[in-house]
N, C-alpha and C positions, 0 to 999 in steps of 0.2 A: 510094478516091475522091480525086481530086486537089484539087478546089476546092469550097468551099461559099460561095455568094454570099448574104449576108444583107441584105435590103432592107426597112426600115421603110416602111409605107405609111399615109398619112393624106390621104384625099380626092385621090387621084391616078388617077382612072378613065381619063383621056385618054391617059396615058403608059404604062400597064402592058403592053399588047400589044407596043408598039414596043420597050420595054425588054427584055422577056423574049426576043423574037426576036433582038435585038441580042446579048444575052449568049450565047444558043444558037449564033449564027453565029460569034462570036469563039472560044468554047471548042471547038466542033467543028472549025473550021479549023486550030486549033493542037493537035488531038489530046488535049485535056484532058477527063477525066471530071469531071462537075460536078453540082451540085444548086443550085437557087435556092430560098431560104427567104423567103417573103413574109409579113410580119407586119402584118396590118390592125389599126392602132391606133385602133379605134373610128371608122372612116370613116362619114360621113353620106351619101356618094354611092354609086355602084354599084361601088366598088372590090372588095368581097368577091365580088360576082357575077362580075366579070371574072376575078378570081383563081381562083375555082372552075372557071370555064370553061377557063382556060389550063392548069390542073393536070390536067384530064381529057385534053387533047390532047397534053400533054408530061409524061411520068412523072418527069422530072427536076425538076419544079417542085412545091413543097409550099407550102401556105398555112395560116396560123394567124390566128384572129380573136379580138380582145379584145372584151369586152362593152361597154367604153367606152374613152375616150381616157386612156391612162396615161402617155404621153410616150415620147420616142425612146429613153431609157435602158432602159425596161422592154421595148420591142420588141427592142432589141439583145441584152439579157440573155437573152430567150427564144430568139432566134436562135442565140446562142452555145451554149446548152444543147442545142439540136437539131442543130447542125452536125456533120457526119460527115467532112468533107473534111480533108486534111492541112494545107491553107492556107485560112483563112477571110477572105473579102473583104467589106467592108461598103460600101454605096453608097446614095445617096438615090434615090428613085423618080421624081424630077422631070426626069430626063434631062440635068441639068446636069453629072453625073458620067458620063464616057465609059467604057463597057465595053471599049473598045479598050485601055485601060490594064491590063486583067487579066493578060495573059501576062507583061508585064514585072514587075508586082508579084509574081506567082507566082515568077518566077525570082529576084527579090531575096531572097525568103524561103528558097527551096529550094536555090539555088546559091550565094548570098552569105552565108547564115547569119544573116539578120536575124530577130529575134524579132517585130518590128513595123515596118511601113513606113507612114508617114503621107504622104498627098498634100499637095502645096503648090500652091494655085491662084495661081500667080505673076501671071498676067494674069486679072483678074476682070471679070465682066460684071455688076457690082452698082453701085448708086448710091453716091456718096461718103458718104452718111449711114450706110452699112454698112461701107465699107472702112476709114474712119479709126478708128472705135471698135474694129474688128476688129484692126487693126495694134497699137493700144495694148494691147488685151486679150492678144494673143499675146506682146508684149514683156514685160508684167508676169508672165504665166504662165511664160515661159521663165526669167526672173530668179529667181522663187520656186522653181521645180521643178528648175532646173539642166539642163533638157533643151533642146537647141538645135534647135527647130523653128520654121518660119515661119508655120505654119497649124495650130494645135491643133484647130480646129473643123471641118476638112475632113472630110466624110463618107466620102470614099474612102480606105480604109485596108486593109492586109493584115496578117494575124496568123498566126503559127505556131499550130497547133491547141492545143499545150500552154498557150499564153498564155490563150486564151479560156476554157479549161476550168478555169482557176485564178484568175480574177478575177471580181468581182461588180460589176455596174453598176446603180446605183439613183438615184432622184431625178432630177437633171439632170446626172449625172456623166459622160455620154457625151462631153462636151467634154474630159474629163481622163483618158481611157483611157490615153494614153501615160504620164501621171503615176502612175496606179494600177499599170500594168504595171511601171514602173521600181521602185516601192517593193515590188513582189512579187518582185523579183530578176531581171526580164527587162530587162537593160540595153542590149542590142544593138538600138537604135532608129535607123531610117534615115528618109530623106525622099526623095520623088520629085516632080519637077515634073509636074503633071498638067493636062490640058486642062479649063478651066472653060467650059462651053457656056452660051449665053444661054438663059434660061427659055423653053421652048416652049409649055407649057400652064400654066394656073392662076396662082396668086399665092403669094408666100412665106408660110410658116406661122409665121415667127418675127418678133417685133417688137423694139423697142429694149430692152424689159425683160429680154431674154435676157442682155444684157451686165451689168446690175445683178445678176441672179440668178447669173450666171456667176462673178463675183468672190466672192460669198458661198459658192458651191459650192467655189471654189478654196481659200478659207480652211478650209472644212470638211474637204475631202479631205486638205489639207496637215496639219491638226492630227491627224486620225484616223490617217493613215498614219505620222506620226512618233512619236506618243505613245500609240498603241493598246496597245503592249506594256508601256509604262512611264509611266503617267499621273502618277506621283509626281514624275517628272523635271520636268514642267511645273508642276503645281499646287504641289508642294513647294517648287520654286525661287521661284515668284512669292509664295507664302505666306511663305517665310522672309525674302525681301527686304522685303515689306510690314511684317512684324512687327519686323524690325530697325530699319527707318526710323521706325516709330511709337515703338519703345522708346527710341531715341536722342533723338527730339524730346521725349518725355515726361520722360526723365531730365534733359535740358537745362533744361526749363522749371522743374522742381521744384528742381533744383540751383541755378539762378539765384535762385530765391526764398529758399532756405536761406542762400545766400551774402549776399543783401541783408539778411536778418533778422540774420545774425551780425554784420554791420557796421552795423546799425541805420540802414539806408537805406530810403527809401520803396519799397515793392514792391506789385505788383498781385496780387490773388488768382489762384491757378492757374486756377480755373474761369471767370475773367473774360477769359481769353485764348483766342481762337478757335483758335490753333495747337494748344492742348492737346486740343481736341475732334477736330481733324484727326488728332492722334497716336492718340487712342483709336479712331477709325475705322480707321486703318491697322493697329492691333493686332488689332482684331476681324476685319477682312478677312484678315489674315495667318493667324490661327487657323482661320478658315473654309476658306480655300484649302488649308491643310495637311491638315485633316480630310477635305476633298473628295478630295485626292490619295490619302490613306490608304484611304478607302472604295473609290475606283476601283481601287486596287491590289489590294484583296481580291477584287473582282469579276473582275479580270484573272487573278489566280492561280487562281480557280475555273474560269474559262473555258479556261485553258491546259491543264487536265486532258484536255479533249476536242479539243484542237487537232490538226489533221492537217498534217504537214509534207511538202512536195513534194520527192521524191527523183527526180532526173532521170537519174542514172546510178548504176551499181553495178559494182564490180570483180568479176571472175569468182571465185566461191568455190571454193576447193580444200579438200577434206576431208583432214586429216592422215593420212598413211599409218600403219597400225598398226605398232608396233615388232615386229621379228622376234624370235621366241623363240630363245634360245641354248641349245642342248642340251648 
């Protein structure tokens, strides 16, 4: 199968028929074998009824229904597990992403060797209250991750099958799939300018809080990706710096008092100086951070025993020829 189109659905009853017909028309006209995987993320409207009806009339369409709303990341993760196509394309169900982009996205993965291609809604049909925070969000994410993309949050993306089968998306991490893919070793990430269509049905499902949660998720995925294998590098470094700073301050305060007593000068008691208690706090925090890193390292070593490593290629194995017997 050439393409799997994964579509998270949440209260999109008006657009499903049109979307599926559009995808079918585009793929059929370009001779692409395809499947559409619709994930009903706990819709309260007739979305599931319509999905069931569509899947009966078109065997290329499959539907899955959650018992409640788990979020876009859970829907995408389920779609990735079920996808069978060599290229997996994700898009939103609200018709703001155009299925006409599918053939070019497919070619960028299969012919140009990209692991992941992210859409860029260069011309957006959104209010300024969404576009300005989105630009700032994309700028910060690009600087932290080192990935040069203009639109991390665009729902229209294409992936090589190998990518989606070796990443996990949870929480609200769907915004950072390019970041997760990069830290899993899939570095060939591209971008394509895509059409952003005005919303035809319904209302947006995301509010301003997504930007606040988005930055928290960015910090989370950055920390986990960088220090998952070696937590001591983070906790040990921070703990050591804190301990050294506290030790130097404490020794300085005590040494200053001893020097004053030796020269018979008036001195303050060590415990009367707030800086001394700050030094004690730094010492305690340093020890705690170091022990946290040590414990985390032990958990990591235990988990590494069951780790699976992705082998993407292997050289042909030649069995050594047996030595000829000399008579």
